[in-house]
C-alpha positions, 0 to 999 in steps of 0.5 A: 120864921123871920120874914123880910117884912119883920126885918124891914119894919124893925129897921125903920123908926116910922113903925113906932111914929106912925101908930095911930093915937087911938090905938096907942092910947089903949095900952100903957106899956111900950112893948105892947104899943111897939107890937101894935105899930109893927103889926100896923106896918106889916099890914101896910107892907102886905096891902090887903093880904093878911100878914104872917107873924108867929109868937116867937118872932113877935116876942123877939121884936118886942123883947119878950117870950113867945108865951107873953107875945102870944098873950099880947097878940090874943089880946090885940085880937080881942081888942079889935086891933088885929083880926086873926085870919088863919091860926098858925101852929106846928111851925106855921105862923098865924095870919092877921089883918090890922083893923084898927084904922 
């Protein structure tokens, strides 16, 4: 599911430039760094509420398949960049909080 937040985030270059150096320094691939920055912007747009992001949408945003995007999101949760609030499934997106800042 593509939400207006994803479209807004992808349309603005600030999503990449605003990523914190601490979070970005952990990863050596541009795609993971881009995903971190997108998650940060989605979180900023939602305020204190968790943002929705599915594997397919995340994959389209950074140019990978849904399985690779899922691995990337799980890695970000394991690394303490994101907190998984509600696990999605069967057509429903997961909900996350960006907790790296």
